[in-house]
GULOLO-835213 format. One record per residue (C-alpha): residue number from 1; x, y, z. Coordinates in nm, 2 decimals. Example, Ala and Ser with C-alpha at 12.3 -4.5 7.8 and 13.67 -1.06 7.14 Angstrom:
# GULOLO-835213
num 1	X 1.23	Y -0.45	Z 0.78
num 2	X 1.37	Y -0.11	Z 0.71
***
This chain:
# GULOLO-835213
num 1	X 0.02	Y -0.01	Z -0.01
num 2	X 0.09	Y 0.29	Z -0.09
num 3	X 0.16	Y 0.61	Z 0.17
num 4	X 0.30	Y 0.89	Z 0.31
num 5	X 0.49	Y 1.04	Z 0.63
num 6	X 0.17	Y 1.24	Z 0.69
num 7	X -0.06	Y 0.92	Z 0.64
num 8	X 0.19	Y 0.68	Z 0.83
num 9	X 0.16	Y 0.94	Z 1.12
num 10	X -0.20	Y 0.90	Z 1.12
num 11	X -0.17	Y 0.56	Z 1.12
num 12	X 0.07	Y 0.51	Z 1.40
num 13	X -0.18	Y 0.74	Z 1.67
num 14	X -0.45	Y 0.50	Z 1.60
num 15	X -0.22	Y 0.21	Z 1.71
num 16	X -0.19	Y 0.40	Z 2.05
num 17	X -0.54	Y 0.41	Z 2.07
num 18	X -0.60	Y 0.74	Z 1.95
num 19	X -0.96	Y 0.84	Z 1.88
num 20	X -1.01	Y 1.18	Z 1.87
num 21	X -0.75	Y 1.44	Z 1.72
num 22	X -0.88	Y 1.87	Z 1.80
num 23	X -0.68	Y 2.13	Z 1.50
num 24	X -0.76	Y 2.30	Z 1.19
num 25	X -0.68	Y 2.17	Z 0.87
num 26	X -0.47	Y 2.48	Z 0.64
num 27	X -0.28	Y 2.46	Z 0.34
num 28	X 0.07	Y 2.33	Z 0.58
num 29	X -0.05	Y 2.05	Z 0.72
num 30	X -0.27	Y 1.87	Z 0.46
num 31	X -0.10	Y 1.56	Z 0.41
num 32	X -0.17	Y 1.48	Z 0.78
num 33	X -0.58	Y 1.53	Z 0.72
num 34	X -0.48	Y 1.30	Z 0.42
num 35	X -0.42	Y 1.06	Z 0.69
num 36	X -0.76	Y 1.16	Z 0.87
num 37	X -0.95	Y 1.13	Z 0.52
num 38	X -0.87	Y 0.72	Z 0.56
num 39	X -0.86	Y 0.72	Z 0.94
num 40	X -1.17	Y 0.64	Z 1.19
num 41	X -1.02	Y 0.87	Z 1.43
num 42	X -1.22	Y 1.14	Z 1.46
num 43	X -1.11	Y 1.49	Z 1.38
num 44	X -1.30	Y 1.83	Z 1.64
num 45	X -1.27	Y 2.12	Z 1.41
num 46	X -1.18	Y 2.44	Z 1.64
num 47	X -1.18	Y 2.81	Z 1.56
num 48	X -0.86	Y 2.85	Z 1.67
num 49	X -0.58	Y 2.65	Z 1.72
num 50	X -0.50	Y 2.76	Z 2.12
num 51	X -0.92	Y 2.66	Z 2.11
num 52	X -0.77	Y 2.30	Z 1.95
num 53	X -0.49	Y 2.28	Z 2.25
num 54	X -0.75	Y 2.36	Z 2.54
num 55	X -0.97	Y 2.09	Z 2.40
num 56	X -0.70	Y 1.87	Z 2.43
num 57	X -0.59	Y 1.93	Z 2.75
num 58	X -0.97	Y 1.88	Z 2.91
num 59	X -1.01	Y 1.54	Z 2.68
num 60	X -0.69	Y 1.44	Z 2.89
num 61	X -0.80	Y 1.53	Z 3.17
num 62	X -1.15	Y 1.33	Z 3.13
num 63	X -1.07	Y 1.04	Z 2.98
num 64	X -0.72	Y 0.99	Z 3.09
num 65	X -0.54	Y 0.99	Z 2.74
num 66	X -0.29	Y 1.20	Z 2.56
num 67	X -0.51	Y 1.53	Z 2.37
num 68	X -0.34	Y 1.49	Z 2.07
num 69	X -0.42	Y 1.83	Z 1.79
num 70	X -0.30	Y 1.89	Z 1.48
num 71	X -0.19	Y 2.29	Z 1.40
num 72	X 0.00	Y 2.42	Z 1.12
num 73	X 0.33	Y 2.59	Z 1.07
num 74	X 0.38	Y 2.92	Z 1.22
num 75	X 0.12	Y 3.12	Z 1.36
num 76	X -0.06	Y 2.74	Z 1.43
num 77	X 0.24	Y 2.71	Z 1.65
num 78	X 0.25	Y 3.02	Z 1.86
num 79	X -0.17	Y 3.01	Z 1.85
num 80	X -0.14	Y 2.68	Z 2.04
num 81	X 0.17	Y 2.74	Z 2.25
num 82	X -0.04	Y 2.94	Z 2.58
num 83	X -0.28	Y 2.58	Z 2.56
num 84	X 0.02	Y 2.38	Z 2.57
num 85	X 0.19	Y 2.60	Z 2.89
num 86	X -0.11	Y 2.53	Z 3.06
num 87	X -0.12	Y 2.13	Z 2.99
num 88	X 0.25	Y 2.18	Z 3.05
num 89	X 0.24	Y 2.33	Z 3.42
num 90	X -0.06	Y 2.08	Z 3.52
num 91	X 0.11	Y 1.79	Z 3.39
num 92	X -0.16	Y 1.68	Z 3.11
num 93	X -0.02	Y 1.44	Z 2.83
num 94	X -0.08	Y 1.65	Z 2.52
num 95	X 0.07	Y 1.60	Z 2.16
num 96	X 0.09	Y 1.83	Z 1.91
num 97	X 0.18	Y 1.74	Z 1.57
num 98	X 0.24	Y 2.05	Z 1.33
num 99	X 0.39	Y 2.12	Z 1.02
num 100	X 0.70	Y 2.35	Z 0.96
num 101	X 0.83	Y 2.47	Z 0.62
num 102	X 1.06	Y 2.28	Z 0.38
num 103	X 1.43	Y 2.11	Z 0.48
num 104	X 1.60	Y 2.35	Z 0.25
num 105	X 1.51	Y 2.70	Z 0.36
num 106	X 1.52	Y 2.62	Z 0.72
num 107	X 1.74	Y 2.91	Z 0.93
num 108	X 1.76	Y 3.02	Z 0.55
num 109	X 1.55	Y 3.35	Z 0.61
num 110	X 1.40	Y 3.28	Z 0.29
num 111	X 1.07	Y 3.44	Z 0.37
num 112	X 0.86	Y 3.16	Z 0.32
num 113	X 0.50	Y 3.15	Z 0.41
num 114	X 0.42	Y 3.11	Z 0.81
num 115	X 0.79	Y 3.12	Z 0.84
num 116	X 0.97	Y 3.19	Z 1.15
num 117	X 1.36	Y 3.22	Z 1.27
num 118	X 1.34	Y 2.88	Z 1.50
num 119	X 0.97	Y 2.71	Z 1.51
num 120	X 1.10	Y 2.51	Z 1.82
num 121	X 1.15	Y 2.79	Z 2.02
num 122	X 0.80	Y 2.91	Z 2.07
num 123	X 0.77	Y 2.49	Z 2.24
num 124	X 1.06	Y 2.40	Z 2.42
num 125	X 1.00	Y 2.59	Z 2.69
num 126	X 0.69	Y 2.43	Z 2.77
num 127	X 0.73	Y 2.08	Z 2.68
num 128	X 0.91	Y 1.79	Z 2.78
num 129	X 1.04	Y 1.72	Z 2.43
num 130	X 1.02	Y 1.95	Z 2.16
num 131	X 1.18	Y 1.80	Z 1.83
num 132	X 1.12	Y 1.87	Z 1.45
num 133	X 1.17	Y 1.48	Z 1.23
num 134	X 1.37	Y 1.55	Z 1.03
num 135	X 1.30	Y 1.19	Z 0.84
num 136	X 0.97	Y 0.96	Z 0.83
num 137	X 1.18	Y 0.74	Z 1.06
num 138	X 1.25	Y 1.01	Z 1.30
num 139	X 0.86	Y 1.09	Z 1.32
num 140	X 0.78	Y 0.75	Z 1.39
num 141	X 1.08	Y 0.76	Z 1.61
num 142	X 0.94	Y 1.09	Z 1.80
num 143	X 0.58	Y 0.98	Z 1.82
num 144	X 0.73	Y 0.65	Z 2.00
num 145	X 0.92	Y 0.84	Z 2.26
num 146	X 0.59	Y 1.09	Z 2.33
num 147	X 0.37	Y 0.82	Z 2.44
num 148	X 0.69	Y 0.64	Z 2.63
num 149	X 0.71	Y 0.99	Z 2.80
num 150	X 0.32	Y 0.97	Z 2.86
num 151	X 0.36	Y 0.65	Z 3.04
num 152	X 0.66	Y 0.64	Z 3.22
num 153	X 0.76	Y 1.00	Z 3.32
num 154	X 0.55	Y 1.37	Z 3.42
num 155	X 0.31	Y 1.35	Z 3.17
num 156	X 0.38	Y 1.65	Z 2.97
num 157	X 0.33	Y 1.78	Z 2.66
num 158	X 0.48	Y 1.72	Z 2.36
num 159	X 0.56	Y 1.87	Z 2.03
num 160	X 0.65	Y 1.73	Z 1.72
num 161	X 0.68	Y 1.93	Z 1.42
num 162	X 0.75	Y 1.79	Z 1.04
num 163	X 0.87	Y 1.99	Z 0.73
num 164	X 0.65	Y 2.00	Z 0.45
num 165	X 0.88	Y 1.78	Z 0.24
num 166	X 0.90	Y 1.51	Z 0.52
num 167	X 0.54	Y 1.46	Z 0.52
num 168	X 0.50	Y 1.43	Z 0.19
num 169	X 0.79	Y 1.16	Z 0.09
num 170	X 0.66	Y 0.78	Z 0.08
num 171	X 0.71	Y 0.52	Z 0.37
num 172	X 0.65	Y 0.15	Z 0.26
num 173	X 0.68	Y 0.01	Z 0.58
num 174	X 0.37	Y -0.05	Z 0.88
num 175	X 0.45	Y 0.17	Z 1.21
num 176	X 0.30	Y 0.03	Z 1.50
num 177	X 0.29	Y 0.11	Z 1.87
num 178	X 0.53	Y -0.04	Z 2.05
num 179	X 0.52	Y -0.17	Z 2.41
num 180	X 0.56	Y 0.12	Z 2.62
num 181	X 0.70	Y 0.19	Z 2.97
num 182	X 0.58	Y 0.21	Z 3.31
num 183	X 0.65	Y 0.44	Z 3.55
num 184	X 0.89	Y 0.38	Z 3.79
num 185	X 0.84	Y 0.11	Z 4.10
num 186	X 1.14	Y 0.20	Z 4.30
num 187	X 1.06	Y 0.15	Z 4.65
num 188	X 1.43	Y 0.17	Z 4.81
num 189	X 1.30	Y 0.36	Z 5.06
num 190	X 0.98	Y 0.18	Z 5.18
num 191	X 1.14	Y 0.10	Z 5.52
num 192	X 1.30	Y 0.43	Z 5.55
num 193	X 0.95	Y 0.58	Z 5.51
num 194	X 0.75	Y 0.34	Z 5.70
num 195	X 0.93	Y 0.41	Z 6.02
num 196	X 0.85	Y 0.73	Z 5.96
num 197	X 0.46	Y 0.70	Z 5.95
num 198	X 0.51	Y 0.46	Z 6.22
num 199	X 0.64	Y 0.67	Z 6.47
num 200	X 0.38	Y 1.01	Z 6.36
num 201	X 0.14	Y 1.12	Z 6.64
num 202	X 0.00	Y 1.39	Z 6.37
num 203	X 0.08	Y 1.24	Z 6.05
num 204	X -0.11	Y 1.43	Z 5.77
num 205	X -0.16	Y 1.31	Z 5.36
num 206	X -0.12	Y 1.66	Z 5.06
num 207	X -0.24	Y 1.49	Z 4.77
num 208	X -0.17	Y 1.67	Z 4.38
num 209	X -0.33	Y 1.57	Z 4.06
num 210	X -0.05	Y 1.28	Z 4.01
num 211	X -0.29	Y 1.09	Z 4.33
num 212	X -0.60	Y 1.12	Z 4.11
num 213	X -0.50	Y 0.76	Z 3.97
num 214	X -0.47	Y 0.62	Z 4.32
num 215	X -0.75	Y 0.72	Z 4.46
num 216	X -0.83	Y 0.40	Z 4.63
num 217	X -0.52	Y 0.34	Z 4.74
num 218	X -0.51	Y 0.73	Z 4.91
num 219	X -0.79	Y 0.67	Z 5.06
num 220	X -0.74	Y 0.34	Z 5.22
num 221	X -0.38	Y 0.49	Z 5.32
num 222	X -0.58	Y 0.82	Z 5.49
num 223	X -0.80	Y 0.58	Z 5.72
num 224	X -0.55	Y 0.36	Z 5.78
num 225	X -0.24	Y 0.56	Z 5.97
num 226	X -0.56	Y 0.84	Z 6.05
num 227	X -0.44	Y 1.14	Z 5.85
num 228	X -0.65	Y 1.48	Z 5.76
num 229	X -0.66	Y 1.46	Z 5.36
num 230	X -0.51	Y 1.81	Z 5.16
num 231	X -0.54	Y 1.81	Z 4.82
num 232	X -0.45	Y 2.05	Z 4.51
num 233	X -0.73	Y 2.20	Z 4.31
num 234	X -0.66	Y 1.93	Z 4.04
num 235	X -0.72	Y 1.61	Z 4.29
num 236	X -1.05	Y 1.76	Z 4.38
num 237	X -1.23	Y 1.42	Z 4.44
num 238	X -1.04	Y 1.19	Z 4.56
num 239	X -1.21	Y 1.13	Z 4.88
num 240	X -1.55	Y 1.17	Z 4.88
num 241	X -1.70	Y 1.56	Z 4.98
num 242	X -1.83	Y 1.35	Z 5.32
num 243	X -1.57	Y 1.18	Z 5.42
num 244	X -1.44	Y 1.24	Z 5.79
num 245	X -1.06	Y 1.25	Z 5.69
num 246	X -1.15	Y 1.52	Z 5.39
num 247	X -0.96	Y 1.86	Z 5.49
num 248	X -1.05	Y 1.95	Z 5.13
num 249	X -0.85	Y 2.21	Z 4.91
num 250	X -0.78	Y 2.40	Z 5.21
num 251	X -0.40	Y 2.49	Z 5.05
num 252	X -0.49	Y 2.82	Z 5.05
num 253	X -0.63	Y 3.00	Z 5.36
num 254	X -0.50	Y 3.01	Z 5.73
num 255	X -0.63	Y 2.72	Z 5.89
num 256	X -0.54	Y 2.50	Z 5.63
num 257	X -0.19	Y 2.61	Z 5.69
num 258	X -0.18	Y 2.63	Z 6.05
num 259	X -0.30	Y 2.25	Z 6.07
num 260	X -0.01	Y 2.12	Z 5.82
num 261	X 0.23	Y 2.36	Z 6.09
num 262	X 0.08	Y 2.09	Z 6.31
num 263	X 0.17	Y 1.78	Z 6.14
num 264	X 0.49	Y 1.61	Z 6.21
num 265	X 0.51	Y 1.34	Z 5.93
num 266	X 0.32	Y 1.44	Z 5.55
num 267	X 0.32	Y 1.25	Z 5.28
num 268	X 0.30	Y 1.42	Z 4.96
num 269	X 0.16	Y 1.21	Z 4.67
num 270	X 0.25	Y 1.38	Z 4.32
num 271	X 0.23	Y 1.69	Z 4.41
num 272	X 0.43	Y 1.96	Z 4.31
num 273	X 0.36	Y 2.15	Z 4.61
num 274	X 0.36	Y 2.50	Z 4.42
num 275	X 0.25	Y 2.86	Z 4.56
num 276	X 0.00	Y 2.81	Z 4.36
num 277	X -0.14	Y 2.56	Z 4.50
num 278	X -0.06	Y 2.78	Z 4.88
num 279	X -0.10	Y 3.06	Z 4.72
num 280	X 0.17	Y 3.25	Z 4.92
num 281	X 0.56	Y 3.22	Z 4.85
num 282	X 0.57	Y 2.95	Z 5.10
num 283	X 0.40	Y 2.79	Z 5.41
num 284	X 0.59	Y 2.59	Z 5.76
num 285	X 0.64	Y 2.23	Z 5.65
num 286	X 0.86	Y 2.14	Z 5.95
num 287	X 0.76	Y 1.77	Z 6.01
num 288	X 0.91	Y 1.50	Z 5.80
num 289	X 0.80	Y 1.50	Z 5.49
num 290	X 0.76	Y 1.22	Z 5.22
num 291	X 0.77	Y 1.24	Z 4.90
num 292	X 0.58	Y 1.05	Z 4.62
num 293	X 0.65	Y 1.15	Z 4.28
num 294	X 0.75	Y 1.02	Z 3.93
num 295	X 0.92	Y 1.37	Z 3.89
num 296	X 1.26	Y 1.32	Z 4.02
num 297	X 1.33	Y 1.70	Z 4.05
num 298	X 1.04	Y 1.77	Z 4.31
num 299	X 1.20	Y 1.60	Z 4.60
num 300	X 1.43	Y 1.87	Z 4.65
num 301	X 1.37	Y 2.26	Z 4.62
num 302	X 1.17	Y 2.48	Z 4.89
num 303	X 1.07	Y 2.12	Z 5.08
num 304	X 1.29	Y 1.85	Z 5.03
num 305	X 1.23	Y 1.56	Z 5.13
num 306	X 1.33	Y 1.35	Z 5.42
num 307	X 1.19	Y 1.03	Z 5.21
num 308	X 1.22	Y 1.07	Z 4.87
num 309	X 1.02	Y 0.81	Z 4.67
num 310	X 1.02	Y 0.85	Z 4.29
num 311	X 0.76	Y 0.59	Z 4.16
num 312	X 0.45	Y 0.53	Z 4.09
num 313	X 0.18	Y 0.62	Z 4.35
num 314	X -0.08	Y 0.38	Z 4.27
num 315	X 0.27	Y 0.10	Z 4.30
num 316	X 0.41	Y 0.32	Z 4.63
num 317	X 0.07	Y 0.34	Z 4.78
num 318	X 0.02	Y -0.04	Z 4.83
num 319	X 0.32	Y -0.12	Z 4.97
num 320	X 0.28	Y 0.15	Z 5.19
num 321	X -0.11	Y 0.03	Z 5.27
num 322	X 0.05	Y -0.33	Z 5.33
num 323	X 0.27	Y -0.34	Z 5.61
num 324	X 0.10	Y -0.05	Z 5.79
num 325	X -0.15	Y -0.10	Z 6.11
num 326	X -0.51	Y 0.04	Z 6.12
num 327	X -0.51	Y 0.36	Z 6.39
num 328	X -0.75	Y 0.50	Z 6.55
num 329	X -0.89	Y 0.80	Z 6.35
num 330	X -1.14	Y 1.01	Z 6.60
num 331	X -0.86	Y 1.26	Z 6.71
num 332	X -0.82	Y 1.29	Z 6.36
num 333	X -1.18	Y 1.38	Z 6.25
num 334	X -1.22	Y 1.57	Z 6.51
num 335	X -0.90	Y 1.83	Z 6.37
num 336	X -1.05	Y 1.85	Z 6.04
num 337	X -1.41	Y 1.90	Z 6.17
num 338	X -1.23	Y 2.21	Z 6.42
num 339	X -1.05	Y 2.28	Z 5.99
num 340	X -1.42	Y 2.32	Z 5.85
num 341	X -1.52	Y 2.55	Z 6.12
num 342	X -1.22	Y 2.79	Z 6.15
num 343	X -1.28	Y 2.83	Z 5.77
num 344	X -1.63	Y 2.97	Z 5.82
num 345	X -1.51	Y 3.20	Z 6.11
num 346	X -1.49	Y 3.56	Z 5.96
num 347	X -1.55	Y 3.45	Z 5.65
num 348	X -1.56	Y 3.77	Z 5.38
num 349	X -1.93	Y 3.87	Z 5.26
num 350	X -1.83	Y 3.77	Z 4.93
num 351	X -1.69	Y 3.42	Z 4.98
num 352	X -2.03	Y 3.37	Z 5.15
num 353	X -2.20	Y 3.52	Z 4.87
num 354	X -2.00	Y 3.28	Z 4.65
num 355	X -2.05	Y 2.97	Z 4.88
num 356	X -2.45	Y 3.05	Z 4.84
num 357	X -2.41	Y 3.03	Z 4.47
num 358	X -2.16	Y 2.73	Z 4.47
num 359	X -2.44	Y 2.56	Z 4.67
num 360	X -2.66	Y 2.59	Z 4.44
num 361	X -2.49	Y 2.53	Z 4.13
num 362	X -2.42	Y 2.19	Z 4.33
num 363	X -2.77	Y 2.07	Z 4.44
num 364	X -2.90	Y 2.19	Z 4.06
num 365	X -2.62	Y 2.00	Z 3.86
num 366	X -2.60	Y 1.58	Z 3.83
num 367	X -2.29	Y 1.42	Z 4.06
num 368	X -2.16	Y 1.28	Z 3.72
num 369	X -2.08	Y 1.68	Z 3.57
num 370	X -1.77	Y 1.79	Z 3.49
num 371	X -1.73	Y 2.11	Z 3.54
num 372	X -1.45	Y 2.35	Z 3.39
num 373	X -1.35	Y 2.68	Z 3.51
num 374	X -1.20	Y 3.00	Z 3.44
num 375	X -1.00	Y 3.23	Z 3.62
num 376	X -1.27	Y 3.40	Z 3.78
num 377	X -1.35	Y 3.50	Z 4.15
num 378	X -1.62	Y 3.26	Z 4.15
num 379	X -1.41	Y 2.89	Z 3.99
num 380	X -1.13	Y 3.10	Z 4.26
num 381	X -1.40	Y 3.00	Z 4.55
num 382	X -1.55	Y 2.71	Z 4.40
num 383	X -1.21	Y 2.60	Z 4.39
num 384	X -1.20	Y 2.58	Z 4.81
num 385	X -1.59	Y 2.56	Z 4.84
num 386	X -1.73	Y 2.39	Z 4.61
num 387	X -1.67	Y 1.96	Z 4.63
num 388	X -1.66	Y 1.62	Z 4.36
num 389	X -1.78	Y 1.34	Z 4.49
num 390	X -1.47	Y 1.19	Z 4.18
num 391	X -1.20	Y 1.33	Z 4.02
num 392	X -1.16	Y 1.49	Z 3.73
num 393	X -1.51	Y 1.64	Z 3.78
num 394	X -1.32	Y 1.98	Z 3.84
num 395	X -1.11	Y 2.11	Z 3.60
num 396	X -0.92	Y 2.42	Z 3.64
num 397	X -0.62	Y 2.59	Z 3.53
num 398	X -0.42	Y 2.62	Z 3.85
num 399	X -0.06	Y 2.67	Z 3.74
num 400	X -0.02	Y 2.85	Z 3.46
num 401	X -0.36	Y 3.05	Z 3.48
num 402	X -0.46	Y 3.13	Z 3.18
num 403	X -0.82	Y 3.32	Z 3.11
num 404	X -1.01	Y 3.14	Z 2.79
num 405	X -0.93	Y 2.81	Z 2.92
num 406	X -1.29	Y 2.67	Z 2.99
num 407	X -1.49	Y 2.66	Z 2.72
num 408	X -1.28	Y 2.46	Z 2.50
num 409	X -1.14	Y 2.26	Z 2.77
num 410	X -1.53	Y 2.15	Z 2.84
num 411	X -1.57	Y 2.13	Z 2.51
num 412	X -1.29	Y 1.83	Z 2.50
num 413	X -1.38	Y 1.69	Z 2.82
num 414	X -1.72	Y 1.61	Z 2.65
num 415	X -1.61	Y 1.52	Z 2.33
num 416	X -1.43	Y 1.26	Z 2.53
num 417	X -1.66	Y 1.16	Z 2.78
num 418	X -2.06	Y 1.14	Z 2.72
num 419	X -2.15	Y 1.32	Z 3.05
num 420	X -2.33	Y 1.64	Z 3.12
num 421	X -2.05	Y 1.94	Z 3.15
num 422	X -2.04	Y 2.23	Z 3.27
num 423	X -1.87	Y 2.57	Z 3.20
num 424	X -1.81	Y 2.80	Z 3.45
num 425	X -1.63	Y 3.06	Z 3.34
num 426	X -1.63	Y 3.50	Z 3.43
num 427	X -1.73	Y 3.76	Z 3.14
num 428	X -1.40	Y 3.82	Z 3.04
num 429	X -1.29	Y 3.51	Z 3.03
num 430	X -1.52	Y 3.38	Z 2.83
num 431	X -1.44	Y 3.66	Z 2.55
num 432	X -1.13	Y 3.53	Z 2.49
num 433	X -1.19	Y 3.22	Z 2.36
num 434	X -1.58	Y 3.28	Z 2.26
num 435	X -1.55	Y 3.20	Z 1.93
num 436	X -1.56	Y 2.83	Z 2.05
num 437	X -1.95	Y 2.88	Z 2.10
num 438	X -1.98	Y 2.73	Z 1.74
num 439	X -1.78	Y 2.43	Z 1.77
num 440	X -1.99	Y 2.37	Z 2.09
num 441	X -2.27	Y 2.39	Z 1.89
num 442	X -2.21	Y 2.21	Z 1.60
num 443	X -2.03	Y 1.87	Z 1.76
num 444	X -2.23	Y 1.87	Z 2.11
num 445	X -2.59	Y 1.96	Z 2.03
num 446	X -2.73	Y 1.65	Z 2.16
num 447	X -2.49	Y 1.62	Z 2.49
num 448	X -2.57	Y 1.85	Z 2.83
num 449	X -2.40	Y 2.15	Z 2.74
num 450	X -2.41	Y 2.44	Z 3.00
num 451	X -2.22	Y 2.76	Z 2.94
num 452	X -2.24	Y 2.93	Z 3.33
num 453	X -2.12	Y 3.25	Z 3.31
num 454	X -2.03	Y 3.47	Z 3.57
num 455	X -2.17	Y 3.86	Z 3.44
num 456	X -1.99	Y 4.14	Z 3.63
num 457	X -1.92	Y 4.39	Z 3.35
num 458	X -1.55	Y 4.40	Z 3.46
num 459	X -1.22	Y 4.22	Z 3.56
num 460	X -1.39	Y 4.18	Z 3.91
num 461	X -1.05	Y 4.01	Z 4.07
num 462	X -0.79	Y 4.27	Z 3.92
num 463	X -1.02	Y 4.57	Z 4.04
num 464	X -1.02	Y 4.39	Z 4.38
num 465	X -0.60	Y 4.36	Z 4.34
num 466	X -0.56	Y 4.74	Z 4.21
num 467	X -0.84	Y 4.88	Z 4.52
num 468	X -0.58	Y 4.71	Z 4.80
num 469	X -0.31	Y 4.84	Z 4.65
num 470	X -0.45	Y 5.20	Z 4.68
num 471	X -0.45	Y 5.18	Z 4.28
num 472	X -0.68	Y 5.39	Z 4.09
num 473	X -0.93	Y 5.12	Z 3.90
num 474	X -0.75	Y 5.15	Z 3.50
num 475	X -0.87	Y 4.95	Z 3.22
num 476	X -1.08	Y 4.69	Z 3.41
num 477	X -1.43	Y 4.82	Z 3.36
num 478	X -1.59	Y 4.60	Z 3.04
num 479	X -1.88	Y 4.72	Z 2.79
num 480	X -1.97	Y 4.37	Z 2.69
num 481	X -2.16	Y 4.29	Z 2.42
num 482	X -2.55	Y 4.14	Z 2.43
num 483	X -2.45	Y 3.77	Z 2.57
num 484	X -2.84	Y 3.68	Z 2.45
num 485	X -2.79	Y 3.78	Z 2.10
num 486	X -2.40	Y 3.62	Z 2.08
num 487	X -2.59	Y 3.33	Z 2.28
num 488	X -2.87	Y 3.25	Z 2.02
num 489	X -2.64	Y 3.35	Z 1.70
num 490	X -2.40	Y 3.05	Z 1.81
num 491	X -2.79	Y 2.86	Z 1.82
num 492	X -2.71	Y 2.80	Z 2.22
num 493	X -3.07	Y 2.86	Z 2.41
num 494	X -3.02	Y 3.15	Z 2.64
num 495	X -3.15	Y 3.23	Z 3.04
num 496	X -2.99	Y 3.43	Z 3.26
num 497	X -3.07	Y 3.40	Z 3.64
num 498	X -3.03	Y 3.70	Z 3.85
num 499	X -3.21	Y 3.56	Z 4.21
num 500	X -3.02	Y 3.30	Z 4.44
num 501	X -3.37	Y 3.10	Z 4.43
num 502	X -3.40	Y 3.03	Z 4.06
num 503	X -3.05	Y 2.90	Z 3.97
num 504	X -3.07	Y 2.50	Z 4.11
num 505	X -3.38	Y 2.50	Z 3.93
num 506	X -3.27	Y 2.59	Z 3.61
num 507	X -3.01	Y 2.42	Z 3.57
num 508	X -3.21	Y 2.09	Z 3.64
num 509	X -3.48	Y 2.18	Z 3.39
num 510	X -3.16	Y 2.23	Z 3.15
num 511	X -2.96	Y 1.90	Z 3.28
num 512	X -3.29	Y 1.74	Z 3.19
num 513	X -3.35	Y 1.93	Z 2.84
num 514	X -2.98	Y 1.88	Z 2.70
num 515	X -2.84	Y 2.04	Z 2.43
num 516	X -2.66	Y 2.36	Z 2.47
num 517	X -2.77	Y 2.65	Z 2.66
num 518	X -2.61	Y 2.93	Z 2.77
num 519	X -2.71	Y 3.07	Z 3.14
num 520	X -2.62	Y 3.43	Z 3.21
num 521	X -2.57	Y 3.50	Z 3.60
num 522	X -2.58	Y 3.88	Z 3.73
num 523	X -2.32	Y 3.83	Z 3.95
num 524	X -2.43	Y 4.21	Z 4.11
num 525	X -2.74	Y 4.11	Z 4.17
num 526	X -2.63	Y 3.79	Z 4.38
num 527	X -2.29	Y 3.90	Z 4.53
num 528	X -2.29	Y 4.04	Z 4.84
num 529	X -1.93	Y 4.21	Z 4.93
num 530	X -1.81	Y 4.42	Z 5.22
***
């Protein structure tokens, strides 16, 4: 069978189980689309390459598989770079395949279409691997390498670029997937870890995104050693919301910092312990710190590990659970109750009203709902207060913190899993990627897909930050479009909510009807402030 490199690459992706590609066809990636035309892989047409990247991100978070995007040379790569950066920061497996100008022209400044001085420089800082395939065989090997990274290392994005002339070269052999390496299972520090846990009086667990795959093992460990469990935003749902040992996503508030400071042993599983988890430069961890992570770089730095276990979280937690005795957990449960009570003391009015809004939203949604959020104040409150029962139900752009994430990420999540999906977004963030409403209407009309927009006609967080620093608010008030006309123009149904009592009932009704809906929350009517 005659095929070219572009076609062979698509078939190789098939053999790795890829079933969906997000992207935009252009004159520079047509040979990849020649392969897609012959493939069972579903292609989802985004309206911008950044949207394609965020869709691949949301798809990866909900399915656990690599999100894949195809883009063109030059602007396609630079447009998707922001989404790659978000996936890099949040450890999301993403494969971006792009074209690049013909091999003979690279580095010559010949003025070719979409030419840049060095295209890989767009993506090198935000990828685990960014490389050019100078031959079809190199393209094959780079795809193998990408999936090996996803399966065995910290699952960060990979960018592979292929010159136009290489994409068109013939390939005679059939490329197929290779057996993938697994994450490390090195347990050489197991005995030291067991000794520290067994001697601890107040053990504590901090779970990050790397612990999501080990949710059952993590819960067993917490119950065995009577340890409260804090989660990063990425790990929300690793314990059910009603679990008596769940301290929750309270790493960013004073009562949480105080409780962690009181621990004598902290087990950090799959977490960077980053300042974007704590929202301060550092917190006090004077306890013996056990770190379990596939990334060896996490073992040193601001929070060096007393015991460093560079290993898969599932294997490591199972090994610990097999050798630990069950402890009485009443005292730990009481500490968690006190933490939750302390959180409510002197809570600002804004948080109080946000809690009410978030509770009403939760009451109106199916527990299976995936909520994709943006960098907006209601979502920041949701990071703390909104509870989910399973992992990967609350998607948030934590580390890179880019606006515009929520809508396209939600589309990718809905494409990946046929679940009800809600977009929790502000009026400012929505307008970064509002064009992707067209993608949602095209592909998700038979699913329950709700855009829930918090409209305060301002960049609310920045307005507040300016006032806090005695800066006269500048460039933070927004003249918004008529969102009803805009929503209907994109073939969305539309509702506006101005009363708290309307939220739950409206969401229940819309989820029952399915389809694409745009719900505008009047923040000025719903929110109280000091």
